[in-house]
C-alpha positions as CSV (number, residue, x, y, z in Angstrom):
1,M,99.4,51.2,-92.3
2,K,96.8,50.0,-90.0
3,D,93.2,51.5,-90.5
4,P,92.4,53.3,-87.0
5,L,88.7,53.7,-87.6
6,K,88.3,49.7,-88.5
7,T,86.2,50.1,-91.4
8,G,86.8,46.7,-92.7
9,F,84.0,44.8,-94.4
10,A,83.1,42.7,-91.4
11,E,82.9,45.7,-89.0
12,R,80.4,47.5,-91.4
13,I,78.3,44.2,-91.9
14,D,78.1,44.1,-88.1
15,A,77.4,47.7,-87.8
16,A,74.6,47.4,-90.3
17,N,73.2,44.2,-88.5
18,E,73.1,46.4,-85.4
19,A,71.3,49.1,-87.0
20,K,68.7,46.8,-88.5
21,K,68.2,45.2,-85.0
22,A,67.7,48.8,-83.5
23,L,65.2,49.6,-86.3
24,V,63.3,46.3,-85.8
25,A,63.2,46.8,-82.3
26,K,62.0,50.7,-82.6
27,L,59.0,49.2,-84.9
28,K,58.0,46.3,-82.5
29,P,54.8,47.0,-80.6
30,K,55.3,47.9,-77.2
31,P,53.2,46.4,-74.4
32,T,50.1,48.5,-73.5
33,V,49.7,49.9,-69.9
34,T,46.2,49.3,-68.7
35,A,44.6,50.7,-65.6
36,E,44.2,48.1,-63.0
37,V,40.8,49.3,-62.2
38,F,39.2,50.0,-65.3
39,E,35.4,50.8,-65.5
40,S,33.7,50.8,-68.9
41,R,31.4,53.9,-69.6
42,E,28.5,51.5,-69.4
43,E,29.4,50.5,-65.9
44,I,29.9,54.6,-64.9
45,K,26.7,55.3,-66.5
46,A,24.7,52.4,-64.9
47,R,26.3,53.4,-61.4
48,E,25.3,57.1,-62.2
49,L,21.8,56.2,-63.2
50,A,21.5,53.9,-60.0
51,A,22.4,56.9,-57.9
52,V,19.9,59.1,-59.6
53,R,17.4,56.5,-59.3
54,Q,17.9,56.3,-55.5
55,A,18.0,60.0,-55.0
56,R,14.6,60.3,-56.8
57,A,13.1,57.3,-54.6
58,D,14.4,59.0,-51.7
59,A,12.9,62.4,-52.6
60,K,9.6,60.5,-53.2
61,E,9.5,58.6,-50.0
62,A,10.3,61.9,-48.2
63,A,7.4,63.6,-50.0
64,R,5.1,60.5,-49.2
65,L,6.1,60.8,-45.6
66,A,5.5,64.5,-45.4
67,A,1.7,64.2,-47.1
68,I,1.1,61.4,-44.3
69,A,2.3,63.7,-41.6
70,A,0.2,66.6,-42.9
71,E,-2.8,64.3,-43.3
72,E,-2.3,62.8,-39.7
73,A,-1.9,66.6,-38.4
74,A,-5.2,67.6,-40.1
75,L,-7.0,64.6,-38.9
76,E,-5.8,65.4,-35.4
77,A,-6.9,68.8,-35.6
78,K,-10.3,67.7,-36.9
79,R,-10.5,65.2,-33.9
80,G,-9.5,68.1,-31.6
81,E,-12.3,70.5,-32.8
82,R,-14.7,67.7,-32.8
83,K,-13.7,66.9,-29.0
84,E,-14.1,70.7,-27.9
85,R,-17.5,70.8,-29.8
86,K,-18.5,67.8,-27.7
87,A,-17.3,69.2,-24.8
88,L,-19.3,72.3,-25.1
89,T,-22.2,70.6,-26.1
90,K,-22.2,68.3,-23.0
91,A,-21.6,71.5,-20.8
92,E,-24.4,73.0,-22.3
93,Q,-26.6,70.0,-22.0
94,K,-25.5,70.0,-18.2
95,A,-26.4,73.6,-17.7
96,K,-29.9,73.2,-19.2
97,R,-30.2,69.9,-17.0
98,D,-29.0,72.0,-13.9
99,A,-31.4,74.9,-14.9
100,K,-34.6,72.4,-15.2
101,Y,-33.8,70.8,-12.0
102,A,-33.5,74.3,-10.4
103,A,-36.6,75.5,-11.9
104,R,-38.3,72.1,-10.5
105,K,-36.9,72.8,-7.3
106,A,-38.1,76.3,-7.2
107,N,-41.8,75.3,-8.3
108,R,-41.9,72.6,-5.5
109,K,-41.2,75.1,-2.5
């Protein structure tokens, strides 16, 4: 009678070898999957720090420009007041001159 399962010595050795190969393949290290564009923490931190520094520099520049604009506006207002005063002073002087001239003319006649 023939063995239908074929459990002879050679078959059992082949099966054992295949099982060993499967175990070894299971234990072999698999190739790791790495991200194509990988940024290290230092690079991310440096990028974020640069963005924060740029934002601070922009805010500082905006504050500086606002201060300059306010200073110029105050200076312009001061100049405007001075011009008004000078214009009034000139008008007053002209009125005094005209009054003196009119008084002299009145005295002559």
